[in-house]
C-alpha positions in Angstrom: 0.6 17.0 15.6 0.8 13.7 13.7 1.0 13.7 9.9 -1.4 11.5 8.0 0.4 8.3 6.7 1.8 8.2 3.2 0.5 5.2 1.2 1.9 3.5 -1.9 -1.2 2.7 -4.0 -1.6 0.8 -7.2 -4.4 2.2 -9.4 -5.6 1.5 -12.9 -6.1 4.3 -15.4 -9.3 3.0 -17.1 -10.8 6.3 -18.4 -10.1 10.0 -18.5 -12.3 10.6 -15.5 -9.7 8.6 -13.4 -7.2 11.5 -13.8 -9.0 13.6 -11.2 -9.0 10.8 -8.6 -5.2 10.3 -9.3 -4.6 14.1 -8.8 -6.5 13.9 -5.5 -4.4 11.0 -4.3 -1.2 12.9 -5.1 -2.4 16.0 -3.4 -3.1 13.8 -0.4 0.6 12.9 -0.3 0.4 9.3 -1.6 2.8 7.6 -4.0 1.0 6.0 -7.0 1.8 3.2 -9.3 -0.7 3.7 -12.2 -1.3 1.0 -14.7 -2.1 2.8 -18.0 -2.8 -0.3 -20.1 -6.6 -0.3 -19.6 -7.0 3.1 -21.2 -4.2 2.6 -23.7 -6.0 -0.5 -25.1 -9.1 1.7 -25.7 -7.6 4.9 -26.9 -4.0 6.0 -27.5 -5.1 9.6 -27.8 -6.9 9.6 -24.5 -3.9 8.0 -22.9 -1.6 10.7 -24.2 -4.0 13.4 -23.0 -4.3 11.8 -19.5 -0.5 11.5 -19.1 0.1 15.0 -20.3 -2.5 16.3 -17.8 -1.0 14.3 -15.0 2.5 15.4 -15.9 1.6 19.0 -16.0 -0.2 18.7 -12.6 2.5 16.8 -10.9 5.2 19.2 -12.0 3.1 22.2 -11.0 2.9 20.9 -7.4 6.5 19.9 -7.2 6.0 16.1 -7.5 7.6 13.7 -9.8 6.4 11.3 -12.5 8.2 8.6 -14.6 7.6 5.6 -16.7 7.9 2.3 -14.9 8.2 -0.3 -17.6 5.8 -0.6 -20.5 2.5 -0.6 -18.6 2.9 1.6 -15.6 3.9 5.1 -14.5 4.9 6.1 -11.0 3.8 9.4 -9.5 5.1 10.9 -6.3 4.0 13.9 -4.2 6.1 16.9 -3.5 9.3 16.1 -1.6 9.6 12.6 -3.1 11.9 12.2 -6.1 12.2 9.3 -8.5 15.8 8.1 -9.0 16.7 7.6 -12.7 19.8 5.6 -13.6 20.4 7.6 -16.8 20.0 11.0 -15.1 22.2 10.0 -12.1 25.0 8.9 -14.5 24.7 11.9 -16.7 24.6 14.4 -13.8 27.7 12.7 -12.3 29.6 12.9 -15.6 28.5 16.4 -16.6 27.3 18.6 -13.7 25.1 21.1 -15.6 22.6 21.8 -12.8 19.7 20.6 -14.9 18.0 17.2 -14.6 17.1 15.0 -17.5 13.4 14.5 -18.2 12.0 10.9 -18.3 10.0 10.3 -21.5 6.6 9.0 -20.9 4.6 7.1 -23.5 3.0 9.6 -25.8 4.8 12.6 -24.4 7.3 13.0 -27.1 
């Protein structure tokens, strides 16, 4: 049985309602590059809320999420990990068994 294709999609986060569509895309197995600037220009608080909700959802299903520059985040489905230079260097130097968490805008 053939698996559905995995797409890399670029989507804007323009309002809080877009969070549900992004969750659906991740559950479908797609990799997303989400531009957060449209919502951030309107409301920093809504941007923080959206990113927190996305982070919680992605972590709960075994996906990954990280900041990609100032205006974007990248979100991956389960089974796809985002390589982080800092985490890779730290893990090589000090093998603790835990991974570093990437800080997203508004999450810390």
